[in-house]
N, C-alpha and C positions, 0 to 999 in steps of 0.2 A: 727281074725277069731272067737275066743271064744265069743267076744262081739256080733257078728252077730248071733251066735247060741243062745245066751241068749235072744237076741231080738226076734228071731223067736219063742222061747218058750213062751215069754211074749205075743206075738201076738196070738199064738195058744190058750193060756189060755183065753185071752180076747175075742177072737171070740167064744170060747166054752161057756163061762159064760155070755156073754153080747150079746144077739141077736141083739140089736141096732147097735153094732159095725160091724155087717155083712152088714148093709145097709148104713152106713155112715163112711167115712174115718175119719171125725172129731171126731166122737164118739170113734172110735178105737184109734186114736192118744191120745185123752184125757184120755182114760182108761189105755193105756200103760204108759203115763206120770205119772198117779196116782200110778200105780204099781211100778214105778221107784222112787217114793218119790218126784216127782216134784210138787211143789205147784201151781196147775192150777188156783188158785184164783187170782194170780198176773196178772198184765196187760201183754198183748202180747208184748209190747215194752220192758218191764222189763225182761221178759223171753228171748226175743231175745238178748237183751244186755248182759245177763249173759251166753249166748251160750247154753241155755237149749232147744232150738228148733231145734238144728242141726239134730236131728234124724227123723224129720217128713218124709222125702223122704224114709229113710231106713225102716220106719214102713210100709209105703204103699207097698214098694217092698217086705217086709217080708210077708205082707198080701197076695200078689199075689202068692208067693212061697208056703205058708201054704195052701191056698185054692186050688192050683193045686194038692197038695198032699192029701188034705182032702176036696173033693168037697162037703161033707155034711156041711161044714162050710160056704158055699156060700149062699147068698140070691138069689133065682132063678130070681126074677124080676130085681134086680140090676145087676146080671151077664149078663142077656140079654141086658139090657141098655148099659152096658160097652162094650159088644160085638158089638152092633150097632155103637157105637161111634168109636170103633177101626176101623171098616170097613170104616166109613166116613173119618177118618183121613188117612187111607191108600190110599183111592182114592184121597184125597187132596194132599198127599205127592208125589204120582206118576203122578199127573196132570202136563201137560206142559203149562206154561203160555205164 
């Protein structure tokens, strides 16, 4: 539980200090990794093999939680696009084939 709180804090700081992280999950993930001391200059395969990429999904979940509590950390254009995609997916999920 404490690790998730720390991750939420890192995500909040990254969203506050890095406007690009509000627009791009990859920018957010890379910024959080750097804050955690992960060497992002290594190859994707090497980072994955070392288990250093395990938190990617947790970072995006933390972003959603932080942005719901702090809407000022959302990028309006990206939030609208994500909302539209959510509605499209909901329609798809409820469709009967």
